[in-house]
C-alpha positions as CSV (number, residue, x, y, z in Angstrom):
1,M,-51.9,35.9,162.9
2,V,-54.6,34.1,164.8
3,K,-52.7,34.4,168.1
4,G,-52.3,38.1,167.5
5,L,-56.1,38.5,166.9
6,V,-56.9,36.5,170.0
7,A,-54.5,38.5,172.2
8,T,-55.9,41.7,170.8
9,W,-59.4,40.5,171.6
10,S,-58.3,39.5,175.1
11,V,-56.9,42.9,175.8
12,A,-59.8,44.8,174.3
13,T,-62.4,42.9,176.3
14,G,-60.4,43.0,179.5
15,R,-60.5,39.2,179.9
16,E,-57.5,37.3,181.0
17,T,-57.3,34.4,178.6
18,D,-54.6,32.1,177.4
19,A,-54.0,33.4,173.9
20,D,-52.0,30.3,172.9
21,L,-54.9,28.1,173.8
22,L,-57.5,30.2,172.1
23,G,-55.3,30.6,169.1
24,A,-55.0,26.9,168.8
25,E,-58.8,26.5,169.1
26,A,-59.3,29.2,166.4
27,A,-56.8,27.5,164.1
28,K,-58.5,24.2,164.6
29,M,-61.9,25.7,163.6
30,V,-60.4,27.3,160.5
31,R,-58.8,23.9,159.4
32,E,-62.1,22.1,160.0
33,H,-64.0,24.8,157.9
34,V,-61.4,24.5,155.1
35,K,-61.8,20.7,155.0
36,R,-65.6,21.0,155.0
37,D,-65.9,23.4,152.1
38,A,-62.5,23.9,150.4
39,A,-63.8,25.4,147.2
40,K,-65.8,28.0,149.0
41,F,-62.9,28.9,151.3
42,Q,-60.6,29.3,148.3
43,A,-63.0,31.6,146.5
44,C,-63.4,33.7,149.7
45,R,-59.6,33.8,150.0
46,E,-59.2,35.0,146.4
47,R,-61.8,37.7,146.9
48,S,-60.1,39.0,150.1
49,L,-56.7,39.0,148.4
50,K,-58.1,41.2,145.7
51,R,-59.9,43.5,148.1
52,Y,-57.3,44.0,150.9
53,R,-53.6,44.6,151.3
54,F,-51.7,42.1,153.4
55,I,-48.5,42.8,155.2
56,N,-46.3,39.8,155.8
57,A,-43.9,39.1,158.7
58,E,-41.1,40.9,157.0
59,G,-43.1,44.1,156.7
60,T,-43.6,44.0,152.9
61,E,-46.9,44.0,151.2
62,E,-48.2,40.9,149.6
63,T,-50.5,41.0,146.6
């Protein structure tokens, strides 16, 4: 998902970037944030799961 967001951002801004590299950097930042404050991250995740619909790779909705 992160690579897709980075690639979309790259196209939208007209910048030629390496989506794989930026995706790896973004994933590293998320992992560091989760380690730093796991309880806060989990609470945020639970709120977002209640608020938004998520579509998985198979195209089915996750709840």
